C-alpha positions in Angstrom: 29.1 -30.5 2.6 32.2 -28.3 3.1 32.9 -25.2 1.0 35.7 -23.3 0.7 36.2 -20.2 -1.1 39.1 -19.0 -2.7 40.7 -16.6 -4.9 43.3 -16.8 -7.5 44.7 -15.4 -10.2 41.7 -12.4 -9.5 38.9 -14.9 -9.9 36.8 -16.8 -7.4 36.8 -20.7 -7.0 34.9 -22.5 -5.2 36.2 -25.2 -4.3 33.3 -28.0 -3.2 34.1 -31.4 -1.0 30.9 -33.3 -0.8 30.9 -34.9 2.8 28.9 -37.7 1.4 31.6 -38.1 -1.8 29.0 -37.1 -4.3 29.6 -35.4 -7.4 27.6 -34.5 -10.7 27.7 -37.7 -12.6 29.6 -40.1 -10.0 28.0 -43.3 -9.1 26.3 -43.5 -5.4 28.2 -46.6 -4.5 31.7 -44.7 -4.7 33.0 -41.7 -2.7 35.0 -39.0 -4.7 38.5 -38.1 -3.7 39.9 -34.9 -4.4 43.4 -34.0 -3.1 43.8 -31.0 -1.0 44.2 -27.5 -3.4 46.2 -24.7 -2.0 45.7 -21.3 -4.0 47.9 -18.4 -3.5 46.7 -14.7 -5.0 48.3 -11.7 -5.3 45.6 -9.4 -3.6 43.0 -10.2 -0.9 38.9 -9.5 -1.0 37.0 -8.3 2.5 34.5 -10.9 3.5 30.8 -9.7 1.8 28.2 -11.1 3.6 25.0 -11.6 1.5 22.0 -10.7 2.6 17.9 -11.0 1.0 16.5 -8.6 -0.4 14.5 -6.4 1.9 10.8 -7.3 0.4 8.6 -4.5 0.1 6.1 -3.4 2.7 2.2 -4.6 1.8 0.6 -1.3 -0.2 -2.0 0.3 2.4 -5.4 -0.1 0.9 -6.4 2.7 -1.6 -9.5 3.9 0.3 -10.0 3.3 4.3 -13.1 1.0 3.8 -14.3 -1.1 6.7 -16.0 -4.4 5.7 -18.5 -5.4 8.1 -19.0 -8.1 10.3 -21.6 -10.1 11.3 -23.7 -7.8 14.2 -21.5 -5.0 14.3 -22.8 -1.1 14.4 -20.9 1.0 11.8 -21.4 4.4 11.3 -23.0 5.4 7.7 -24.4 8.1 5.5 -27.9 7.3 4.7 -29.6 8.9 1.5 -33.1 7.9 -0.7 -32.8 7.8 -4.1 -36.0 6.8 -6.9 -34.6 5.5 -9.5 -36.8 3.0 -11.5 -36.0 -0.7 -13.3 -33.2 -3.1 -12.0 -31.1 -3.5 -9.0 -27.4 -5.0 -9.7 -28.2 -8.0 -9.0 -31.4 -7.9 -11.7 -34.3 -7.0 -9.3 -36.7 -4.5 -9.9 -36.6 -2.2 -6.8 -38.9 -1.7 -4.6 -39.3 -1.0 -1.0 -36.9 -2.5 1.4 -34.1 -2.7 -1.1 -30.4 -0.1 -0.5 -27.3 0.4 -2.5 -24.5 -0.1 -0.5 -20.6 -0.2 -1.2 -20.5 -4.1 -1.9 -17.0 -3.5 -0.2 -18.7 -2.7 3.2 -22.2 -4.5 3.2 -21.6 -7.5 0.5 -24.9 -7.8 -2.1 -27.7 -10.6 -0.8 -27.6 -9.4 2.9 -29.7 -8.3 5.1 -28.9 -5.0 7.0 -30.8 -3.2 9.6 -31.1 1.0 9.8 -31.1 3.4 13.2 -30.7 6.8 13.0 -30.3 7.7 16.3 -33.1 5.6 18.4 -35.6 5.2 15.5 -35.2 2.0 14.0 -36.2 2.7 9.9 -36.2 -1.2 9.5 -34.3 -4.0 7.9 -33.4 -3.7 4.0 -32.0 -5.8 1.8 -28.8 -5.0 -0.6 -29.6 -5.6 -3.8 -28.0 -2.7 -5.5 -25.0 -0.5 -6.3 -24.1 2.9 -7.6 -21.3 5.2 -8.9 -21.7 7.0 -6.3 -21.8 5.1 -3.6 -18.7 4.6 -1.8 -17.2 3.5 1.5 -19.9 3.5 4.2 -22.8 5.4 2.8 -26.5 3.8 2.4 -28.8 4.9 -0.7 -32.7 3.6 0.4 -34.9 3.4 -2.5 -38.0 4.9 -2.6 -40.7 5.6 -5.1 -41.2 8.7 -5.2 -38.0 11.1 -5.9 -40.0 14.2 -3.7 -39.6 11.8 -1.0 -36.1 10.9 -1.5 -35.9 14.6 -1.4 -37.2 15.3 1.4 -35.4 12.5 2.9 -32.0 14.4 2.2 -28.6 12.9 4.0 -28.9 11.8 7.4 -26.4 10.0 9.4 -27.2 7.1 10.8 -25.9 3.5 12.3 -25.9 0.3 10.0 -25.5 -3.3 11.2 -25.2 -6.8 9.0 -27.9 -9.1 9.9 -25.9 -12.5 10.4 -26.5 -15.2 8.1 -29.4 -18.2 9.9 -26.7 -21.2 9.4 -29.2 -24.7 7.6 -28.5 -27.4 9.6 
């Protein structure tokens, strides 16, 4: 399809000559015939290049949260809590439960915790908390005295890979 842009009396006239001879409403069997058009204008416009609008760059994430990958060691801050009741997943709190940010450590997954070279154990991510943001693990302990004694330590968490069902 050939396109010609012309100026006539200050208005833009678009003349289309279809290579296939098709125009709107015309029968497909006969090609449409148009006589040549010559347009005289009292002024000329500069050529215009039309470009698509620039794409907006994607927004950076609101927080620097990195999703844990299977088997990857991630530095975390480990604290302890002593609340009673049920977890985010609706189970009673018990030893072996930790609270974590589900954006980093998914719920119902196991993690292994290390403080330096000391292995703390394998824990189930079963709870969340309003103060648990990013790379922070909150370990459940039975008494608040133990939680205060535990304090705040820097450690490493490893997301345990899931076993594949065969």
